[in-house]
N, C-alpha and C positions, 0 to 999 in steps of 0.2 A: 512607550512603556508596555502597552498592551500587546504589541507585536512581539516583544521579547518574551513575555509570559506565554503567549500562544506557541511560539516556535520552540520554547523550552519544553513545554508539556507534550507537544507532538513528538519532539525528539526523544523524550523519555519513553513515550509509548512505543516508538519505533525500536528503541533499545530493548524494551521488554519483549517485543515481538521477535526480535532477532534472537534473544535468549531462548524463546520457545521454539523458534525455527531450528536452532542447534540442538537443544536439549529435549525437545518434544518426545513424549513417550511413544506416540504412534505417528504413522505417516500422515494420518488425517489431521492431527494437530499441527504438523508442519505446513500442510497446505493452507489451513485456516490462518496461521500466522503470516504466511506469505501474502495472503489476500488482505489481511489487516495492514500490512506494510504498504501494499499497493494503494489501498483506500486512503491511508494517511498521506502518502506522497501526492495523490490527486488533490486532497484537501489543501495541502501546502501550495501546490501550483495555483489553485483557484484564489487563495488568499494573496499570493504574490501578484497575481493578475489584478486584483482589486487595489493593492497598494500602489503598484506602478502604473495603473490605468492602461494596461496593454491587453489587447485581445489575443496576442500571440500565445500567451501562457494558457489561455482557455483552450485554444486549439491543441496545444501540447497535452493538456489534461484529458481532452476527449480521446486523442489517439492513444494515450497511455492507458486510459480506462478500457478501451477496446482490446488492447494487447493484454492487459491484466485479466480481462474476462476470458480471452482465448487460452491464456496460460492456466487458469483455474480449470477450464474444461479439459485441457490436455492432461493435467495431473489427475483429475478425477477419473478420466477414462483409463489412464495408466494404473491407478490404484484399483479400479474395478476389475481389470483383467488380471492384475497381480493377486488379488484376494481370492 
């Protein structure tokens, strides 16, 4: 029961972030919403790892977090040059 509630709330948060990603008034809002989506997905991966008791999902979450960090840095540099 608690899993359904958790995944529903995280899914709702991701939907709001996708709305901000599409509708965002500035490019900086879009980058932040993309980062929020990445953090939410990392959290879901960690919870899935706890539920199924598998270390594989932790490894995937670590790699995804590194890629998400690099993505944020690349977009920040792009917006810095563009501004």
